[in-house]
N, C-alpha and C positions, 0 to 999 in steps of 0.2 A: 443894447450896445450899438453904437453908431456904425453903420456900414460904410466902409471906405471903398470907393470905386477903384478898380485896378489901375486906372489912369493916374490916380493920386498916390499910388504906392511907389516906393523907391525902385529904381530900375533893377537893382540887385535882387529884389524880391520877385519882381514880375518876370525876370528872365534868368531863372536859376540854371546856370550852365557850369560844368566842371572847369576848373582853372586851366589855363593854357601855359605850359612851361616852355619858355623860349630860351632859358639858360642852357648852356652847353654842359657836357660831361655827365649828364644823366643818361649815359649810354651803356650798352652791354660790355664794351671793352673796359671802361672804368670800373664798373661793378665787378667784373671778373678779376681784374688786377687786385682790387682791394679784398675781394672775396678769398683769393688764394692766401693772403696773409692772415685773414680772420680764420679761415679754415684750419690753417696750421696752428694758430693759437688755441682754437677749440680742441684740436686733437691732443696737443701737449697738456692742456688742462684736464682733459678726460683721462688720459693715460696716467698722469701723476695722481689724479684724484682716486683712480681705482687702486693704485699701489698704496696710497695713504689709507684707504678704507680697509684693504686687506691686512695691513700692519696693525690697524686698530681692532678689527673684528675678523680674524683669520677664519676661513671656513673649514669645517670638519677637522680632519687630522693634520691640517697644515699648521696648526698652532705650535706644534713641537718642532717644526722644521723651518721656521722663519729665519732668514739670514741675519746675522749680527755683524757682518762685514760687507762693505766698508763701514766703519763706525760713523762716518758722516753721511751715510746713504740717505737717511730720512731728512737730514738737514738740506741736502741738495734737492731731493724730491719735492719737499713742501715749499722750499724757497722758490723753486722753479714754478710750482703750481700757482702760488700767490702772485709772483711777479708777472707771469704770463696772463693771469686773469686781469690784473690791473692794466697791462698793456693792451688787452682786448677791448677796453672801454673806448679809446679813440678809434680803434679799427671798426668796432660795431657802429659807432656814430657816423663815421665816414661811409660805411656800407649803406646804412639807412638813408643817408643824404643822396647817394647816387641813384637809389631806386624809388624814393618816396613818390615821384610823380605817377608811378604806375598804380598808386592807390586810387587815383582819380580817373582811371580809364573808363570809357563808356562803350558798350554797356558793362556794368561791373562783373557780370557773369555771362560767359558765352557758351555754356554747356556744362555737362557733368565733369569732364576732365579739367576744364578751367576752374570750376568751383572747387574741386579737390585740390588743385594747385594753390589757389588763394587760401584755402583752409590750412594747408600745410605751411604756407608762409606765415599765417597768423600764429600758428602754434610755434613755429621756429622763432619768430621775432619776440613773442611774449615770453617764451621759456628762456631765451638768451638774455633778455633784459632783466627778468626776475632772478636768474641765476647769478648774474653779475652784481645785482643789487644786494642779494643775500650775502654773497661772498665778501663784498666790500664792507658791509656792516659787521660781518664776523671778524674781519681783521682788526676792528676797533672794539670788539667784544660788546656790541650793542645789539640786544635781541628784543625788539619791541613787539614781537609776535608771540602768540601762545603755543606754537608748535615747536617740535624739535628741529633745530637748524640742520643738524647732521643728517637726519633721516630724510628730510625734505630735499636738502642739497643733493644727496645721493640719488634719490628717485628722479629728481628733475634733470640730473645729468643724463640719464638714459632717455628721458623724453626729448631733451635737446639733441642728443645723438641721433635718435630715430628720425626726428623731424629734419635734421640736416641731411641725412642719407637719402631720405625721400625727396627733398628739394634738389639735391645733386642729381638724382636719377631723372627727375622731370626736366631739369635744366641742362642735362649733359650735352645735347646738340648745340645749344647756344653757348655754353662754356667752351666747347671745343672750337667753335667758330671764332671765338674772340680770345683764345688762350694766350696768344703771343702777338707781337706787332706784325708778324708775317702771316697770321691766320687769315683765311678768306674774308670773314666778317669784318675784321679790323681794317683791312685794306679798302673796304667800301665806305668807311667813315670819312668825314671831312678831314683832309690833311692838316688844315689849320688848327684843329683841336689837339694835335699831338703835343705841342709845347705846353699848352695849358694842363693837359693830363699829366705830363711829367712833373710839372710844378705842384699839382695837387698831390700826387703820390709822394713827392719829396717832402711836402708839408706834413702829410700823414705819418711818414716815416720819422720825421723829426719829432712829432708829438709823441709817438711811441717811445722813441729813444729818450725823450725828456722825462716822461713819467716813470720810465724804468730806472733812469739814473738817479732820480730823487727819492725812490722808494726801495730799490733792491738792496741798498746798503744794510737793511735790517737783517739780511742773510749773507750777502756777498761782501766779505770784509774789505776788499779794495775800494768799494764804493761807499763805505761807511761815512766818510767825511761829507758826502753829498746827500745823505738820507734826510733831506729837509722835510719831505712830506710823508715819510714812513710812519705808519701807525704806531710802531714801537721802536725805541732806540735800545738795542741790546746791551749797551754799556751803562745804561741808566737804571739804577736800582740798588737795593741793599746787597752788600757783598759782591757787587759787580754784575749782578744779573737782575732782569726785571722780575716782577712778581705778578702772576696772573690772578691768583686767589690768595688773599691774606688769611692768616689764622682766624681772624675775627670773622671774615666772610664765610669761612668753612665751619664756623662755630666749634672750633677746637677749644675746649674749656681749659682754663688754667689748672683746675683740679685734676683733669685727666692727664695733663702733662706732668703734674707734680707726682702723681701716683703711678707713673708709666712704668710698665715692664713689657718687654718683648716676649711674645708667646710664639713658639715654633712648634708646629704639629709634626707628627710622624710616628714611626714605630717606637722612638725614644723621645717623646715630647719633653720640652723644657721651657723655662722662662729665664730671662736675663734682665737685670736692671741696666741702666745706662752706664754706670761705672764698671759693671762686669763686662758689658759689651766693649767698652773702651780699652779694657785690659787684654782683649783677644788680639791676635796678630792683625795689624792694620796694613792696608794696601793703599797706594796712591795711584790714581789714573787721571788722565786728561781726556775728557770727553765733551762733545757738544751736547747741549740741550736744545731741542728744536720744537717749536710750538706749531700747532695747526694753523695759527693766525699768520704764520710766515716768518716770524723773527727767530733767530737762533744765535747762540754764542757758545764758545768753548770755555771750559772752566776746569779748575783742579779740584778733584774730589778725593776724600780720604775716608776710609771706613773698613768694614769687614766684608770679605768676599761672601756673596750669598751662597756659593757652593760649599764653603766651609761650614756655614750655619746648617745647611741641609744635610751634609755628611754627619755632623754631630747628632742630628735627629734620626739618622738612618733612612733618609728619604731616598727612594730609588732614583737613578740617574735620568730616567725617562718620564718622571712625574711632572704633571702640570701643577701650577700653584695658584692659590687665590691670595692676593695681598689685600689686607683690610686696614683701612686708615682710621685715625681718630676723628676725622672730619664728620660732621653731622649735617652739612648743607652743601648742595652742589653735586655735580656729576663726578663720576670716577672715584668715589670714596671706596669702592671695592673694584679691583681690577684682577685680571687673570694674566698669567705669565707662562709661556711654553718652556719646555726643557732647554731649547737652544739658548734662550736668554738666561734662564736660571743657572745653567752650568757654564756659561761663558766666564772666563777668568777676569774679565773687565767689569762684570756686573757686581756692584757693591750695595750693601746697606750702608749708605754714607752717613757719617757723623760730622764731617767738616767740609766746608766749601771755601776755596781760595785761601786756605791757611787758617781759617777761623771756624769756631763751632757754629753749626747751622743756626741761623736766626729762626725765630718762631715762624716767620712768613715763608721761609725756605724749607720748612719741614721738621724742625726740632721736635722731638728728640732724634729721629732717624728717618731717612727717606731712601727710596730706590733710585739708582742711576744705572742705566744699561746702555750698551752701544746700539746705534741704529734703531732707536725706539722712539715712538711719538712722545712728546713732552707730557701729554695728558695721562700717559701710562707710567710716568716716572713718579710713582705714588709718594706723597709727602705724609708725614705724621704716621708712619707705619706702626700698627699696633699688633697685628697677628699675621703669621705666614702659615697658610693652611695647604694641605695636599689634596688635589682633586683626583689623582690617579694617573 
């Protein structure tokens, strides 16, 4: 191989030096201002994510005491979770823009403390980017990875929270010095930067407002006409509601539906055909159905109170239930229900939706609908109701 003398090499290769950033607003005050908004978004996402997780997988004896009121509680919680996560995208990008020149500081590590600080920042940035990426793909129900989204999203939330708390602890003096326009550190910055900083923050705020306005309508009804970029449109779908998993995708066979009979366990177990179920006293309720992906919509449901079915079987009032579906593919074919939901007068084994018999994709012959309950637990194609104790 021919040797090329150093004098013949390009100047950029012979004099490797870190880039010099002469642009303004890569300063602590701008980073702190954007960071406050981003921190608030992360906090809202974390709290609402924990609440969603508890409603889906209640720990220990909490299963029988989960609240069923307000009936729109989960709708608000999950809508806020997804809307805030989407709003966090421009905030995170703006935050990274303000601080990225620090990636090129020389020397890259100035001691053990500095090395730990940079490591914590690497964990914070990577976990935040991955968490938002996974969450956004979940809103469109695209899972190109081999692992469970829900488990990884839950574990990564704690990693992100820990990295954020560590970062705040390390940066606390700098944050305090630039928290407000009157802080000591901020007063030392060039005064001519203040108008540009305000313009940047107004632009970031406008971006957050824009992405919220065109996506939050999938949950927040007044913004529904503007949900141009929302992953789901709650009014689009058979019988006025979207369908996350069709009967074909769940592998609900026509033969199983044709021969369907509801089986209810208990001290006095029994079975019912659909005509027999339809002859029982019917109740009508208006309840929202809210999905973990962020969309929600209210609908009129008609069917038999679950508590009436349990009383007929002699099931104790404090019993937990297992709801078994006809579905043979996909998650949540078998779900559990605590006594607070099972005995709520609004919880139905629904037979009709918005005035019409349930379609196959909405759970025919019968499905569960309960107040303040995640949509993934509103089991469709119910086949058996079992007692857990």
